[in-house]
LUMPARO-37597 format. One line per field, with one value per residue (C-alpha): residue number from 1; residue in three letters; chain; x, y, z. Coordinates in steps of 0.1 Angstrom, whole numbers, plus 5000, padded with zeros to 4 digits. Example, Ala and Ser with C-alpha at 12.3 -4.5 7.8 and 13.67 -1.06 7.14 Angstrom:
<recs>
resi [1|2];
resn [ALA|SER];
chain [A|A];
u [5123|5137];
v [4955|4989];
w [5078|5071];
</recs>
This chain:
<recs>
resi [1|2|3|4|5|6|7|8|9|10|11|12|13|14|15|16|17|18|19|20|21|22|23|24|25|26|27|28|29|30|31|32|33|34|35|36|37|38|39|40|41|42|43|44|45|46|47|48|49|50|51|52|53|54|55|56|57|58|59|60|61|62|63|64|65|66|67|68|69|70|71|72|73|74|75|76|77|78|79|80|81|82|83|84|85|86|87|88|89|90|91|92|93|94|95|96|97|98|99|100|101|102|103|104|105|106|107|108|109|110|111|112|113|114|115|116|117|118|119|120|121|122|123|124|125|126|127|128|129|130|131|132|133|134|135|136|137|138|139|140|141|142|143|144|145|146|147|148|149|150|151|152|153|154|155|156|157|158|159|160|161|162|163|164|165|166|167|168|169|170|171|172|173|174|175|176|177|178|179|180|181|182|183|184|185|186|187|188|189|190|191|192|193|194|195|196|197|198|199|200|201|202|203|204|205|206|207|208|209|210|211|212|213|214|215|216|217|218|219|220|221|222|223|224|225|226|227|228|229|230|231|232|233|234|235|236|237|238|239|240|241|242|243|244|245|246|247|248|249|250|251|252|253|254|255|256|257|258|259|260|261|262|263|264|265|266|267|268|269|270|271|272|273|274|275|276|277|278|279|280|281|282|283|284|285|286|287|288|289|290|291|292|293|294|295|296|297|298|299|300|301|302|303|304|305|306|307|308|309|310|311|312|313|314|315|316|317|318|319|320|321|322|323|324|325|326|327|328|329|330|331|332|333|334|335|336|337|338|339|340|341|342|343|344|345|346|347|348|349|350|351|352|353|354|355|356|357|358|359|360|361|362|363|364|365|366|367|368|369|370|371|372|373|374|375|376|377|378|379|380|381|382|383|384|385|386|387|388|389|390|391|392|393|394|395|396|397|398|399|400|401|402|403|404|405|406|407|408|409|410|411|412|413|414|415|416|417|418|419|420|421|422|423|424|425|426|427|428|429|430|431|432|433|434|435|436|437|438|439|440|441|442|443|444|445|446|447|448|449|450|451|452|453|454|455|456|457|458|459|460|461|462|463|464|465|466|467|468|469|470|471|472|473|474|475|476|477|478|479|480|481|482|483|484|485|486|487|488|489|490|491|492|493|494|495|496|497|498|499|500|501|502|503|504|505|506|507|508|509|510|511|512|513|514|515|516|517|518|519|520|521|522|523|524|525|526];
resn [MET|SER|SER|CYS|SER|LEU|SER|PRO|TYR|ARG|PRO|ILE|TYR|VAL|HIS|ILE|ASN|ASN|LYS|PHE|ILE|GLY|ILE|LYS|SER|ILE|ASN|LEU|GLN|PHE|SER|SER|GLN|PHE|PRO|TYR|LYS|SER|THR|ASN|ARG|LYS|LEU|PHE|ARG|ASN|VAL|SER|SER|ASN|SER|GLY|SER|VAL|GLY|LEU|ARG|THR|ILE|VAL|GLY|CYS|ARG|VAL|ARG|THR|GLY|VAL|SER|SER|ASN|ASP|LYS|SER|PHE|ASP|LEU|ALA|PRO|ASN|GLU|ASP|GLU|ALA|LEU|ALA|PRO|ASN|PHE|LEU|GLU|PHE|ILE|THR|SER|GLU|ARG|VAL|LYS|VAL|VAL|SER|MET|LEU|ALA|LEU|ALA|LEU|ALA|LEU|CYS|ASN|ALA|ASP|ARG|VAL|VAL|MET|SER|VAL|ALA|ILE|VAL|PRO|LEU|SER|LEU|ALA|HIS|GLY|TRP|SER|ARG|SER|PHE|SER|GLY|ILE|VAL|GLN|SER|SER|PHE|LEU|TRP|GLY|TYR|LEU|VAL|SER|PRO|ILE|ALA|GLY|GLY|THR|LEU|VAL|ASP|TYR|TYR|GLY|GLY|LYS|ILE|ILE|MET|ALA|TRP|GLY|VAL|ALA|LEU|TRP|SER|LEU|ALA|THR|PHE|LEU|THR|PRO|TRP|ALA|ALA|ASP|THR|SER|LEU|LEU|ALA|LEU|LEU|ALA|MET|ARG|ALA|VAL|VAL|GLY|LEU|ALA|GLU|GLY|VAL|ALA|LEU|PRO|ALA|MET|ASN|ASN|MET|VAL|ALA|ARG|TRP|PHE|PRO|GLN|THR|GLU|ARG|ALA|ARG|ALA|VAL|ALA|ILE|ALA|MET|GLY|GLY|PHE|THR|SER|GLY|ASN|ALA|ILE|GLY|LEU|VAL|LEU|SER|PRO|ILE|LEU|MET|SER|GLN|ALA|GLY|ILE|PHE|GLY|PRO|PHE|VAL|ILE|PHE|GLY|LEU|SER|GLY|PHE|LEU|TRP|VAL|LEU|VAL|TRP|LEU|SER|ALA|THR|SER|SER|THR|PRO|ASP|ARG|HIS|PRO|GLN|ILE|SER|LYS|TYR|GLU|LEU|GLU|TYR|ILE|LEU|ARG|GLU|LYS|GLN|LYS|PRO|LEU|LEU|MET|GLY|ASN|LYS|HIS|LYS|PRO|ALA|THR|VAL|ILE|PRO|PRO|PHE|ARG|ARG|LEU|LEU|SER|LYS|MET|PRO|THR|TRP|SER|ILE|ILE|VAL|ALA|ASN|ALA|MET|HIS|SER|TRP|GLY|PHE|PHE|VAL|ILE|LEU|SER|TRP|MET|PRO|ILE|TYR|PHE|ASN|SER|VAL|TYR|HIS|VAL|ASP|LEU|ARG|GLN|ALA|SER|TRP|PHE|SER|ALA|VAL|PRO|TRP|SER|VAL|MET|ALA|PHE|THR|GLY|TYR|LEU|GLY|GLY|LEU|LEU|SER|ASP|THR|LEU|ILE|GLN|ARG|GLY|THR|SER|VAL|THR|LEU|THR|ARG|LYS|ILE|LEU|GLN|SER|ILE|GLY|PHE|ILE|ALA|PRO|GLY|ILE|ALA|LEU|ILE|GLY|LEU|THR|ALA|ALA|LYS|SER|PRO|VAL|MET|ALA|SER|ALA|TRP|LEU|THR|LEU|ALA|ILE|GLY|MET|LYS|SER|PHE|SER|HIS|SER|GLY|PHE|LEU|VAL|ASN|LEU|GLN|GLU|ILE|ALA|PRO|GLN|TYR|SER|GLY|VAL|LEU|HIS|GLY|ILE|SER|ASN|THR|ALA|GLY|THR|PHE|ALA|ALA|ILE|LEU|GLY|THR|VAL|GLY|ALA|GLY|PHE|PHE|VAL|GLU|LEU|VAL|GLY|SER|PHE|GLN|GLY|PHE|LEU|LEU|LEU|THR|SER|LEU|LEU|TYR|PHE|LEU|SER|ALA|LEU|PHE|TYR|ILE|ILE|PHE|SER|THR|GLY|GLU|ARG|VAL|ASN|PHE|ASP|GLU|ALA|GLY|GLU|PHE|LEU|LEU|LEU|GLN];
chain [A|A|A|A|A|A|A|A|A|A|A|A|A|A|A|A|A|A|A|A|A|A|A|A|A|A|A|A|A|A|A|A|A|A|A|A|A|A|A|A|A|A|A|A|A|A|A|A|A|A|A|A|A|A|A|A|A|A|A|A|A|A|A|A|A|A|A|A|A|A|A|A|A|A|A|A|A|A|A|A|A|A|A|A|A|A|A|A|A|A|A|A|A|A|A|A|A|A|A|A|A|A|A|A|A|A|A|A|A|A|A|A|A|A|A|A|A|A|A|A|A|A|A|A|A|A|A|A|A|A|A|A|A|A|A|A|A|A|A|A|A|A|A|A|A|A|A|A|A|A|A|A|A|A|A|A|A|A|A|A|A|A|A|A|A|A|A|A|A|A|A|A|A|A|A|A|A|A|A|A|A|A|A|A|A|A|A|A|A|A|A|A|A|A|A|A|A|A|A|A|A|A|A|A|A|A|A|A|A|A|A|A|A|A|A|A|A|A|A|A|A|A|A|A|A|A|A|A|A|A|A|A|A|A|A|A|A|A|A|A|A|A|A|A|A|A|A|A|A|A|A|A|A|A|A|A|A|A|A|A|A|A|A|A|A|A|A|A|A|A|A|A|A|A|A|A|A|A|A|A|A|A|A|A|A|A|A|A|A|A|A|A|A|A|A|A|A|A|A|A|A|A|A|A|A|A|A|A|A|A|A|A|A|A|A|A|A|A|A|A|A|A|A|A|A|A|A|A|A|A|A|A|A|A|A|A|A|A|A|A|A|A|A|A|A|A|A|A|A|A|A|A|A|A|A|A|A|A|A|A|A|A|A|A|A|A|A|A|A|A|A|A|A|A|A|A|A|A|A|A|A|A|A|A|A|A|A|A|A|A|A|A|A|A|A|A|A|A|A|A|A|A|A|A|A|A|A|A|A|A|A|A|A|A|A|A|A|A|A|A|A|A|A|A|A|A|A|A|A|A|A|A|A|A|A|A|A|A|A|A|A|A|A|A|A|A|A|A|A|A|A|A|A|A|A|A|A|A|A|A|A|A|A|A|A|A|A|A|A|A|A|A|A|A|A|A|A|A|A|A|A|A|A|A|A|A|A|A|A|A|A|A|A|A|A|A|A|A|A|A|A|A|A|A|A|A|A|A|A|A|A|A|A|A|A|A|A|A|A|A|A|A|A|A|A|A];
u [4993|4955|4934|4900|4882|4851|4828|4814|4840|4819|4831|4832|4845|4867|4870|4908|4925|4893|4889|4867|4889|4873|4884|4878|4888|4899|4920|4925|4953|4963|5000|5023|5041|5009|5019|4986|4991|4960|4943|4911|4915|4890|4908|4876|4849|4828|4827|4798|4789|4763|4742|4745|4769|4797|4807|4845|4845|4870|4897|4918|4954|4946|4969|4948|4956|4933|4930|4926|4906|4931|4957|4945|4975|4976|4988|4992|4970|4990|5008|5044|5047|5076|5057|5027|5047|5070|5053|5077|5081|5057|5030|5035|5032|5001|4983|4950|4966|4991|4962|4945|4976|4981|4947|4956|4988|4967|4944|4974|4988|4956|4957|4990|4984|4953|4972|5004|4987|4982|5020|5023|4992|5002|5029|5006|4978|5001|5012|4976|4964|4995|4999|5030|5051|5036|5000|5009|5019|4985|4967|4987|4981|4943|4945|4960|4931|4908|4935|4939|4903|4897|4925|4913|4877|4885|4909|4882|4857|4883|4888|4850|4838|4870|4893|4874|4843|4860|4886|4859|4841|4873|4884|4850|4848|4883|4879|4846|4863|4892|4869|4850|4881|4879|4844|4855|4884|4861|4837|4858|4890|4870|4854|4888|4902|4871|4873|4910|4901|4875|4902|4923|4893|4887|4923|4928|4913|4935|4966|4946|4925|4956|4971|4939|4937|4974|4970|4941|4956|4993|5013|5039|5067|5053|5038|5068|5068|5031|5033|5063|5041|5013|5036|5053|5020|5018|5051|5046|5015|5038|5059|5027|5012|5044|5052|5017|5003|5024|5017|4980|4980|4997|4970|4939|4945|4955|4926|4930|4948|4921|4894|4915|4926|4891|4875|4902|4892|4856|4868|4890|4860|4840|4869|4877|4841|4837|4870|4881|4869|4876|4892|4907|4881|4854|4872|4854|4884|4911|4928|4926|4964|4966|4939|4955|4989|4974|4957|4988|5007|4985|4965|4932|4922|4927|4907|4875|4867|4831|4841|4870|4858|4861|4830|4824|4832|4850|4886|4905|4924|4938|4953|4967|4985|4998|5025|5058|5058|5027|5046|5076|5052|5036|5069|5081|5049|5051|5087|5078|5050|5070|5097|5072|5050|5079|5096|5064|5050|5081|5106|5091|5093|5128|5142|5124|5137|5171|5182|5160|5145|5111|5080|5081|5118|5113|5085|5108|5136|5111|5095|5126|5132|5096|5100|5131|5114|5089|5117|5138|5107|5103|5140|5135|5105|5124|5153|5129|5111|5145|5159|5128|5128|5165|5158|5164|5139|5110|5120|5156|5144|5121|5147|5173|5149|5136|5172|5181|5149|5156|5194|5202|5177|5191|5226|5213|5195|5228|5243|5213|5220|5255|5245|5256|5235|5199|5213|5233|5204|5181|5207|5208|5170|5167|5190|5170|5136|5148|5163|5133|5112|5129|5109|5078|5092|5099|5071|5044|5045|5050|5015|5001|5025|5020|4982|4966|4931|4936|4959|4934|4928|4964|4974|4948|4962|4998|4985|4969|5001|5018|4993|5000|5037|5030|5010|5037|5064|5045|5034|5065|5088|5071|5075|5110|5121|5105|5123|5157|5157|5170|5156|5189|5184|5150|5165|5192|5165|5146|5178|5183|5147|5153|5183|5164|5133|5154|5170|5136|5123|5154|5150|5112|5099|5091|5081|5061|5024|5016|4989|4965|4938|4954|4958|4991|5021|5044|5064|5098|5095|5125];
v [5484|5481|5471|5456|5459|5448|5474|5482|5471|5450|5422|5388|5354|5333|5295|5288|5256|5243|5276|5307|5338|5372|5397|5435|5446|5432|5449|5429|5440|5424|5414|5400|5381|5363|5326|5314|5333|5333|5301|5303|5292|5287|5305|5309|5283|5292|5330|5347|5380|5394|5403|5370|5351|5370|5355|5351|5318|5326|5353|5355|5367|5387|5393|5391|5412|5411|5426|5398|5404|5384|5410|5431|5420|5417|5386|5375|5346|5340|5306|5301|5286|5263|5248|5242|5226|5205|5186|5171|5134|5134|5152|5128|5096|5109|5123|5109|5099|5077|5061|5054|5038|5018|5003|4995|4978|4956|4946|4937|4917|4897|4894|4876|4856|4842|4833|4820|4796|4771|4771|4756|4735|4720|4698|4678|4679|4664|4636|4629|4627|4614|4644|4647|4679|4689|4684|4703|4732|4730|4731|4762|4779|4776|4809|4825|4813|4837|4863|4863|4874|4902|4928|4945|4945|4954|4982|4997|4996|5012|5041|5046|5040|5047|5025|5025|5006|4982|4973|4966|4943|4925|4919|4907|4882|4867|4864|4845|4822|4816|4809|4783|4766|4738|4730|4730|4707|4682|4683|4676|4685|4705|4726|4732|4745|4766|4782|4791|4806|4828|4840|4850|4866|4889|4896|4909|4943|4948|4965|4986|4999|5006|5026|5045|5055|5065|5087|5105|5109|5115|5142|5130|5137|5112|5085|5062|5061|5056|5027|5013|5014|4996|4971|4966|4951|4931|4914|4912|4891|4865|4863|4862|4834|4814|4816|4813|4787|4758|4768|4771|4738|4720|4734|4735|4711|4717|4742|4762|4791|4795|4800|4825|4846|4846|4860|4887|4899|4905|4926|4947|4955|4969|4992|5003|5013|5033|5050|5060|5080|5078|5113|5137|5164|5139|5128|5142|5142|5155|5187|5219|5219|5185|5192|5224|5207|5180|5206|5227|5198|5200|5168|5186|5170|5136|5144|5154|5119|5126|5154|5136|5101|5088|5096|5059|5029|5013|5026|5032|4999|5004|5038|5026|4997|5020|5035|5020|5033|5011|4981|4989|4986|4955|4937|4949|4937|4903|4897|4910|4884|4856|4860|4867|4837|4813|4822|4824|4791|4769|4781|4760|4730|4741|4741|4709|4690|4705|4710|4684|4707|4700|4720|4745|4752|4756|4781|4801|4801|4813|4839|4858|4874|4887|4904|4921|4931|4952|4973|4976|4986|5017|5025|5023|5046|5071|5071|5077|5106|5121|5120|5137|5164|5171|5177|5143|5139|5115|5095|5089|5081|5054|5038|5038|5022|4997|4987|4981|4961|4937|4935|4929|4900|4885|4884|4871|4842|4831|4831|4811|4783|4779|4780|4749|4753|4765|4795|4807|4800|4820|4849|4849|4847|4876|4897|4888|4896|4926|4943|4933|4956|4986|4980|4990|5026|5019|5005|5004|5041|5048|5037|5068|5091|5081|5078|5090|5089|5053|5040|5014|4998|5001|4983|4957|4952|4948|4926|4903|4900|4894|4866|4849|4850|4838|4808|4800|4802|4784|4755|4755|4752|4720|4705|4719|4702|4669|4670|4683|4671|4704|4737|4755|4756|4773|4799|4807|4811|4835|4854|4859|4871|4897|4912|4914|4930|4956|4965|4968|4991|5014|5018|5024|5039|5075|5094|5120|5119|5102|5115|5086|5108|5103|5070|5065|5044|5030|5059|5060|5087|5100];
w [5009|5006|5035|5043|5076|5095|5110|5134|5159|5182|5204|5187|5196|5174|5178|5176|5188|5206|5225|5221|5221|5227|5200|5205|5171|5137|5111|5079|5056|5023|5024|4998|5026|5036|5032|5019|4987|4965|4977|4997|5032|5059|5087|5108|5110|5140|5145|5163|5179|5201|5171|5154|5130|5113|5080|5081|5062|5035|5036|5005|5010|5041|5070|5101|5132|5162|5196|5221|5253|5274|5285|5255|5234|5196|5177|5142|5130|5099|5103|5095|5060|5068|5097|5075|5048|5070|5099|5124|5130|5160|5140|5111|5132|5151|5121|5108|5075|5093|5113|5080|5065|5097|5092|5057|5070|5093|5064|5043|5072|5074|5036|5036|5068|5052|5020|5036|5061|5032|5027|5061|5061|5027|5044|5067|5041|5014|5038|5048|5012|4995|4972|4950|4948|4915|4928|4960|4938|4920|4954|4965|4932|4936|4955|4924|4902|4919|4923|4885|4879|4904|4902|4870|4880|4916|4905|4882|4911|4934|4909|4907|4943|4963|4983|5016|5006|4982|5008|5034|5010|5001|5037|5046|5017|5021|5059|5053|5028|5052|5080|5059|5046|5073|5062|5026|5033|5051|5022|4991|4973|4948|4976|4991|4958|4952|4987|4982|4949|4966|4990|4960|4943|4973|4980|4945|4954|4984|4968|4944|4973|4993|4964|4960|4997|4998|4967|4983|5018|5012|4994|4969|4993|5018|4995|4995|5033|5033|5009|5029|5061|5043|5027|5060|5072|5040|5046|5083|5075|5060|5092|5113|5093|5090|5128|5143|5119|5132|5168|5163|5144|5173|5197|5176|5147|5111|5105|5137|5120|5093|5120|5140|5110|5095|5128|5130|5095|5106|5136|5113|5090|5119|5130|5094|5086|5118|5121|5086|5056|5019|5018|5043|5038|5049|5081|5112|5134|5111|5123|5103|5102|5086|5061|5051|5048|5024|5003|5002|4987|4956|4963|4959|4926|4942|4973|4956|4946|4936|4912|4896|4889|4854|4833|4828|4849|4818|4817|4785|4784|4749|4758|4791|4773|4745|4766|4776|4812|4817|4805|4827|4857|4843|4839|4873|4890|4871|4884|4918|4920|4906|4932|4960|4955|4947|4980|5000|4987|4985|5012|5041|5018|5006|5042|5050|5020|5015|5051|5067|5094|5108|5099|5128|5123|5086|5092|5115|5090|5063|5086|5096|5062|5060|5093|5081|5049|5069|5083|5052|5032|5054|5050|5012|5015|5036|5012|4983|5000|5010|4975|4961|4988|4981|4944|4928|4900|4906|4875|4887|4922|4911|4889|4917|4942|4917|4907|4943|4948|4919|4914|4951|4954|4922|4937|4970|4954|4938|4973|4986|4961|4976|5013|5032|5063|5071|5090|5060|5037|5059|5059|5021|5019|5044|5022|4991|5006|5025|4995|4974|4996|4980|4948|4968|4965|4928|4906|4933|4941|4904|4897|4914|4895|4859|4861|4894|4879|4868|4895|4906|4873|4863|4895|4886|4851|4865|4893|4867|4849|4882|4890|4857|4866|4901|4888|4864|4890|4918|4896|4875|4906|4915|4880|4877|4909|4899|4865|4876|4911|4926|4938|4931|4893|4897|4920|4894|4868|4891|4897|4859|4856|4883|4864|4831|4847|4864|4830|4814|4841|4839|4802|4800|4833|4841|4872|4853|4846|4814|4791|4787|4771|4737|4720|4703|4697|4723|4737|4755|4782|4800];
</recs>
């Protein structure tokens, strides 16, 4: 065994765990058992002696033994590898990366609260203005007009500039548009439609920014849980908007919720800019343990954002669209958005017209499933991470979670069409939406795996396809009901689309990284 040593042996002080420990002597020995292997690690950051600074910045594969002035005992500074690789639950939930994803969850909660408030306000607005069902669908879809434009551009900007700054701009813009909605509604119908389109335009960057931040902050074995936490906020925003909107309307008028939610967004931006960073290595309060853990999990290429940005802001769209795994995600996102917006936009009206419950009760029946979705989404993420940790391939794991997330809702919607009471209908709807959340650990995490360097723009492309599907579903539901006279037929159509989309994803998806640097024909990857 070879050794390395520092001489002369003069008293020095090492800053460890926020304390300066006096060290009498140091003996550094290379050891094959040293858990850090061949990777450079900054074991000492602030080391000083009576004669000045001692450069112990990087020690490669050295086993460090020291003589400590306290009781003159020796100890081994080499950490236990299992502890470094496996933080316990308390360490996980109190980590800086969980604080970051919690802030993302709050942003996504505001995102959906701002969009769902119109689903409640549309009922009194339609009565006040004499709008038909089909025209009400057009008014609700105005949000999607803006949402159609921004995801690709927003995703490209996220890949180039990082998720932190783009998310801040997005929340600020959609909160301003939400806040100004009462003024727009009092001005003209065109102004109202335009303002809702601006909300959609700004919210189009939210999910790509979330994906970018998760990819930079979380190891692959924790990403499904991280996405589940963020999407838990996303779905909780639906419940918050649906429950609070009727209450705020009764106290402050139809436009009360728009003002409250808009001001909340401005407050979030201030906290986000002051308390978070784009990458872990830039965070001033992250512990050495957590940073080492993230680096250990081979996320280093994703962390160094400035060094690994695409050479040009224009991504290779043709190559991205030349692979079938891309299309499996596009189809899955399209179906996800179809079901999401149809249920989000029409369920209050569904309960009101089919079961004849008032607006506040209809909002409660519609909100319960979204609350459950936040919980089941985390269970799906936990199941996904557990399967991967136990040796199940990433590809198979994604297909299992995606199948649960689409096939189960398809079955539940069939049950919804046969429900005879609002309670039973809400139970079936809860099952549909709750199981739908498992797809967050399917296609949504899959974006980071097949193309980490293009996850933002790829998310934008799939979101644009999803927006087309959402517009078709939201507007189509209104015309379908007017022509057929029943919501049930449209729910059965949605169920069939769920089954077909699940089959497409099972056949063409992969959990492996796809080479987008080469143009080529459509490929089937296993």
